[in-house]
C-alpha positions as CSV (number, residue, x, y, z in Angstrom):
1,M,2.7,21.2,-19.5
2,T,4.0,24.6,-18.1
3,L,2.8,26.8,-15.3
4,S,3.9,30.4,-15.0
5,L,4.9,31.8,-11.7
6,Q,2.1,34.4,-12.1
7,G,-0.4,31.6,-12.8
8,L,0.8,29.7,-9.8
9,Y,0.4,32.7,-7.5
10,Q,-3.0,33.4,-8.9
11,L,-4.0,29.8,-8.4
12,L,-3.0,30.1,-4.7
13,R,-4.6,33.6,-4.4
14,I,-1.2,35.1,-3.4
15,P,-0.1,38.5,-4.7
16,L,3.1,38.3,-6.8
17,A,5.3,41.2,-5.8
18,V,7.4,41.1,-9.0
19,Q,5.9,40.5,-12.3
20,D,8.0,37.5,-13.6
21,D,7.4,35.6,-16.8
22,I,9.5,32.6,-15.7
23,E,7.6,29.3,-16.2
24,I,7.6,26.1,-14.2
25,R,8.1,23.2,-16.6
26,G,8.2,20.3,-14.2
27,V,8.2,19.0,-10.6
28,S,11.1,17.1,-9.0
29,S,12.9,16.3,-5.8
30,L,15.4,18.8,-4.4
31,E,18.3,16.6,-5.4
32,H,17.3,16.1,-9.0
33,A,15.6,19.4,-9.8
34,G,16.5,21.5,-12.8
35,P,16.3,25.3,-13.1
36,Q,12.7,25.2,-14.2
37,D,11.4,22.7,-11.6
38,L,9.1,23.1,-8.6
39,C,10.1,21.3,-5.3
40,F,9.1,21.3,-1.7
41,A,10.7,21.1,1.7
42,E,8.9,20.4,5.0
43,D,11.3,21.3,7.8
44,A,14.3,23.4,8.6
45,G,16.5,20.2,8.5
46,Q,16.3,20.4,4.7
47,A,17.7,23.9,4.5
48,D,21.1,22.7,3.2
49,A,19.4,20.6,0.5
50,V,17.4,23.6,-0.6
51,S,20.5,25.7,-0.7
52,R,22.2,23.2,-3.0
53,S,19.2,22.6,-5.2
54,A,18.9,24.1,-8.7
55,A,15.1,24.4,-8.3
56,L,13.3,27.4,-9.6
57,L,10.8,27.5,-6.7
58,V,10.6,25.6,-3.4
59,L,7.4,25.3,-1.4
60,V,8.3,25.6,2.3
61,G,6.5,25.8,5.6
62,E,5.8,29.1,7.4
63,G,8.8,28.8,9.7
64,F,11.3,27.7,7.2
65,P,14.5,29.8,7.3
66,E,15.4,32.4,4.7
67,I,18.0,31.2,2.1
68,P,19.8,33.9,0.1
69,G,19.4,33.6,-3.6
70,K,16.6,31.0,-3.4
71,R,13.0,31.7,-4.3
72,L,10.8,30.2,-1.5
73,L,7.0,30.2,-1.3
74,R,5.7,29.8,2.2
75,V,2.5,27.8,2.6
76,S,0.8,25.9,5.4
77,A,1.1,22.4,3.9
78,P,4.0,22.3,1.4
79,R,3.8,18.6,0.7
80,D,0.0,18.5,0.1
81,L,0.2,21.6,-2.1
82,F,3.2,20.2,-4.1
83,F,1.3,17.1,-5.0
84,E,-1.8,19.0,-5.9
85,I,0.3,21.0,-8.4
86,A,2.1,17.9,-9.6
87,L,-1.2,16.5,-10.8
88,R,-1.2,19.2,-13.4
89,F,2.0,17.7,-14.9
90,V,0.7,14.2,-15.4
91,P,0.1,13.4,-19.1
92,D,-3.6,13.4,-19.5
93,S,-4.1,11.6,-22.8
94,I,-3.5,8.0,-24.1
95,N,-4.6,8.4,-27.7
96,Q,-6.8,11.4,-28.3
97,G,-9.8,9.6,-29.7
98,V,-10.2,6.0,-30.8
99,H,-7.1,4.4,-32.4
100,P,-7.8,2.9,-35.8
101,T,-6.5,-0.5,-34.8
102,A,-8.9,-0.8,-31.8
103,V,-11.6,-3.5,-32.2
104,I,-14.9,-2.4,-30.8
105,D,-18.0,-4.5,-31.0
106,L,-21.0,-2.8,-32.6
107,D,-23.0,-3.5,-29.4
108,A,-20.5,-1.6,-27.2
109,R,-21.3,1.9,-26.1
110,L,-18.7,4.6,-25.4
111,G,-19.5,7.8,-23.6
112,T,-18.5,11.3,-24.6
113,G,-14.8,11.9,-24.9
114,V,-13.7,8.3,-24.4
115,E,-10.2,7.5,-25.7
116,V,-9.2,4.0,-26.8
117,G,-5.6,3.0,-27.5
118,A,-4.0,0.9,-30.2
119,C,-5.1,-2.8,-30.4
120,A,-7.6,-2.6,-27.6
121,V,-10.5,-5.0,-27.8
122,I,-14.0,-4.0,-26.5
123,A,-16.6,-6.8,-26.6
124,A,-20.3,-6.9,-27.0
125,G,-22.4,-5.2,-24.3
126,V,-19.6,-3.1,-22.9
127,R,-20.5,0.3,-21.5
128,V,-17.7,2.9,-21.0
129,G,-18.5,6.1,-19.2
130,S,-17.7,9.6,-20.3
131,G,-14.1,10.8,-20.1
132,S,-12.6,7.4,-19.5
133,R,-9.4,6.4,-21.2
134,I,-8.7,2.8,-22.4
135,G,-5.0,2.1,-23.0
136,P,-3.3,0.1,-25.7
137,G,-3.9,-3.7,-25.6
138,V,-6.7,-3.5,-23.1
139,Y,-9.4,-6.2,-23.2
140,L,-12.9,-5.5,-22.0
141,G,-15.0,-8.7,-21.9
142,P,-18.7,-9.0,-22.7
143,G,-21.0,-6.9,-20.5
144,V,-18.3,-5.0,-18.7
145,R,-19.3,-1.7,-17.2
146,I,-16.7,1.1,-16.8
147,G,-17.7,4.3,-15.0
148,N,-16.8,7.9,-15.9
149,D,-13.3,9.3,-15.9
150,C,-11.6,6.0,-15.4
151,L,-8.0,5.2,-16.6
152,L,-7.1,1.7,-17.8
153,G,-3.4,1.4,-18.5
154,A,-1.8,-0.7,-21.2
155,N,-2.7,-4.4,-21.4
156,V,-5.3,-4.3,-18.6
157,T,-7.8,-7.2,-18.7
158,V,-11.4,-6.8,-17.4
159,L,-13.3,-10.0,-18.0
160,G,-17.0,-10.4,-18.6
161,G,-19.5,-9.0,-16.1
162,S,-17.1,-7.0,-14.1
163,V,-18.1,-3.5,-13.0
164,L,-15.9,-0.4,-12.3
165,G,-17.2,2.8,-10.7
166,D,-16.2,6.3,-11.5
167,R,-12.6,7.6,-11.4
168,C,-11.0,4.2,-11.1
169,I,-7.4,3.6,-12.1
170,L,-6.1,0.2,-13.3
171,H,-2.4,0.2,-13.9
172,P,-0.8,-1.8,-16.7
173,G,-1.2,-5.5,-16.5
174,A,-4.0,-5.5,-13.9
175,R,-6.3,-8.5,-14.3
176,I,-9.9,-8.2,-13.1
177,G,-12.5,-11.0,-13.1
178,G,-10.4,-14.1,-13.7
179,D,-11.7,-17.4,-12.3
180,G,-11.3,-18.0,-8.6
181,F,-9.2,-20.9,-7.6
182,G,-11.9,-23.4,-6.8
183,Y,-11.8,-27.2,-7.1
184,R,-13.4,-30.2,-5.5
185,W,-11.8,-33.6,-5.0
186,D,-14.1,-36.4,-6.2
187,G,-11.8,-39.2,-5.2
188,T,-9.9,-39.5,-8.4
189,A,-9.2,-35.9,-9.6
190,H,-9.6,-32.2,-8.8
191,R,-12.8,-31.1,-10.5
192,K,-13.2,-27.4,-11.4
193,V,-15.9,-25.5,-9.5
194,P,-17.7,-23.1,-12.0
195,Q,-16.9,-19.5,-11.2
196,L,-20.2,-17.7,-12.1
197,G,-20.0,-14.5,-10.0
198,C,-18.5,-11.1,-10.8
199,V,-16.2,-8.4,-9.6
200,V,-17.5,-5.0,-8.5
201,I,-15.0,-2.2,-8.0
202,E,-16.5,0.9,-6.5
203,D,-15.6,4.6,-7.1
204,D,-12.1,6.0,-6.7
205,V,-10.3,2.6,-6.4
206,E,-6.7,2.2,-7.7
207,V,-5.3,-1.2,-8.7
208,G,-1.5,-1.6,-9.2
209,C,0.4,-3.3,-12.0
210,N,-0.1,-7.1,-12.4
211,S,-2.5,-7.3,-9.5
212,C,-5.3,-9.9,-9.8
213,I,-8.9,-9.7,-8.5
214,D,-10.8,-12.9,-9.0
215,R,-14.5,-13.1,-9.8
216,A,-16.8,-14.7,-7.2
217,T,-17.7,-18.3,-7.3
218,L,-21.3,-17.1,-6.8
219,G,-22.2,-13.5,-6.0
220,I,-19.7,-10.7,-5.8
221,T,-16.0,-10.0,-5.1
222,R,-16.2,-6.4,-4.0
223,I,-13.6,-3.7,-3.6
224,G,-14.9,-0.7,-1.6
225,R,-14.7,2.9,-2.7
226,G,-11.4,4.7,-2.3
227,T,-9.4,1.5,-1.7
228,K,-5.8,1.5,-3.0
229,I,-4.2,-1.7,-4.1
230,D,-0.4,-1.9,-4.8
231,N,1.4,-4.0,-7.5
232,L,1.4,-7.8,-7.4
233,V,-1.6,-8.2,-5.0
234,Q,-3.9,-11.2,-5.1
235,V,-7.6,-10.9,-4.1
236,A,-9.4,-14.2,-4.3
237,H,-13.0,-15.1,-5.1
238,N,-15.8,-13.7,-2.9
239,V,-13.5,-11.4,-0.9
240,S,-15.0,-8.2,0.3
241,I,-12.7,-5.2,1.0
242,G,-14.2,-2.2,2.8
243,P,-13.8,1.5,1.8
244,H,-10.5,3.3,1.9
245,S,-8.3,0.3,2.7
246,I,-4.7,-0.1,1.6
247,L,-3.2,-3.4,0.3
248,V,0.6,-3.2,-0.2
249,S,2.6,-5.2,-2.7
250,Q,2.6,-9.0,-2.7
251,S,-0.2,-9.2,-0.1
252,G,-2.8,-11.9,-0.7
253,I,-6.3,-12.5,0.6
254,A,-7.8,-16.0,0.3
255,G,-11.4,-16.8,-0.7
256,S,-14.4,-15.5,1.2
257,S,-12.5,-13.3,3.7
258,S,-13.7,-9.8,4.4
259,L,-11.8,-6.7,5.3
260,G,-13.5,-3.7,7.0
261,Q,-13.1,-0.1,6.4
262,G,-9.7,1.5,6.5
263,V,-7.7,-1.7,6.9
264,V,-4.0,-1.6,6.0
265,L,-2.1,-4.7,4.9
266,A,1.7,-4.2,4.7
267,G,3.8,-6.0,2.1
268,Q,3.6,-9.8,1.8
269,V,0.7,-10.1,4.3
270,A,-1.3,-13.4,3.9
271,I,-4.9,-13.6,4.9
272,S,-6.3,-17.1,5.2
273,D,-9.8,-18.0,3.9
274,H,-13.1,-17.2,5.5
275,L,-11.7,-14.7,8.0
276,K,-12.9,-11.3,9.1
277,V,-10.5,-8.3,9.6
278,G,-12.2,-5.5,11.5
279,D,-12.4,-1.8,10.6
280,G,-9.1,0.1,11.0
281,A,-6.9,-3.0,11.6
282,R,-3.2,-2.8,10.8
283,I,-1.3,-5.9,9.7
284,G,2.5,-5.7,9.7
285,G,4.7,-6.9,6.8
286,Q,4.9,-10.7,6.1
287,A,2.3,-11.5,8.8
288,G,0.2,-14.6,8.4
289,V,-3.3,-14.1,9.5
290,V,-5.0,-17.4,10.5
291,K,-7.9,-16.2,12.7
292,D,-10.3,-13.2,12.8
293,V,-8.8,-9.8,13.6
294,P,-10.7,-7.3,15.8
295,A,-11.3,-3.7,14.8
296,M,-8.4,-1.3,15.3
297,A,-6.0,-4.1,16.2
298,A,-2.3,-3.9,15.3
299,M,-1.0,-7.3,14.3
300,F,2.4,-8.8,13.4
301,G,4.2,-12.1,12.9
302,T,3.2,-15.6,11.8
303,P,0.8,-16.5,13.0
304,A,-0.3,-12.9,13.4
305,R,-0.7,-11.8,17.0
306,P,-1.0,-8.4,18.7
307,L,1.9,-6.2,17.8
308,K,3.2,-5.6,21.4
309,Q,3.1,-9.3,22.1
310,A,4.9,-10.1,18.9
311,L,7.6,-7.5,19.6
312,R,8.1,-8.8,23.1
313,E,8.5,-12.4,21.8
314,S,10.9,-11.2,19.1
315,A,13.0,-9.4,21.7
316,A,13.0,-12.5,23.9
317,L,14.2,-14.6,20.9
318,T,17.2,-12.3,20.5
319,R,18.2,-13.1,24.1
320,L,17.7,-16.8,23.7
321,P,21.3,-17.7,22.6
322,G,22.7,-15.9,25.6
323,A,20.2,-17.6,27.9
324,L,21.1,-21.0,26.5
325,R,24.8,-20.4,27.1
326,Q,24.0,-19.3,30.7
327,M,22.0,-22.5,31.2
328,E,24.8,-24.6,29.9
329,R,27.2,-22.9,32.3
330,Q,24.8,-23.4,35.2
331,Q,24.4,-27.1,34.2
332,Q,28.1,-27.5,34.2
333,T,28.3,-26.0,37.7
334,I,25.5,-28.3,38.9
335,D,27.2,-31.3,37.4
336,Q,30.5,-30.3,39.1
337,L,28.7,-29.8,42.5
338,E,26.9,-33.1,42.1
339,A,30.2,-34.9,41.4
340,R,31.8,-33.2,44.4
341,L,28.9,-34.1,46.6
342,A,29.0,-37.7,45.4
343,S,32.7,-37.8,46.2
344,L,32.2,-36.4,49.7
345,E,29.4,-38.9,50.3
346,E,31.7,-41.7,49.2
347,A,34.5,-40.5,51.4
348,S,32.1,-40.3,54.4
349,R,30.9,-43.8,53.9
350,T,34.5,-45.0,53.7
351,V,35.4,-43.3,57.0
352,A,32.2,-44.7,58.7
353,G,33.1,-48.2,57.5
354,D,36.6,-48.0,59.1
């Protein structure tokens, strides 16, 4: 992928003062940019980094200082514009068509322009929407529905009955629709509870590498539209996640819990079963949530509690060793005073006896 300077300026509807045939061949950070790369800088504090960078062109804010010898393009939101342009440099094809080693059941239906990578397996009753790309080694179980313009990376598994909306991205190794962890104790052994539900993933959801979303015991495990799930996340059976939520790496949600809209779980957060987390709640890293969380709450710690309370308690804990030493010194003083008082009392009784 290349993008000429003239093409970039035309894209942004900015007149190019000098007709230049130089081409942008990549995007990079200021530190690692080569002489044909596009970069961005957001504030004047990055001026030295821009000066040292070998970048061909740097997107900067309106008030960024001039740097002699550097080609700067002033825009209102350099970061946002940079990543919009960077999307043009993402490889947009897995296989260009259906690889000859792919195994596709005669009852499966692929939409217009679908690509299927090497050794993928597509079972009976699968429906894949137009423009979707199925990576190498992917398995789509019976009756799976994949929407339009989805991307399934290498070795993704989507088990029977699962449904994906449009423009979903499943990164390599994601597992969708595995059995929920359900057992009952009959007095002698753990007996498996049949997992007969499904997973529904709505439009524009992204699921990271090696994350797992379990099918419902009965009913639906649902991931709301626009939600973004990091690598190594566990979503258990019958969980419901509202639209536009964020689940960061190694977080886990136990069975039948529900998250509202716009919820953020930081890394390694654990949500216990049958809980409700309200809209817009923020849960800090490694928190353990054991009761319902109200909307817009900021929680931290284990057990999770309001952020300000948790920070006060944490600060108090740092003072605890000093407080204990002070208490020990005070106790020593009290012991000495008590011993002296007892000595004085003994002396007083001796004088009185004389």
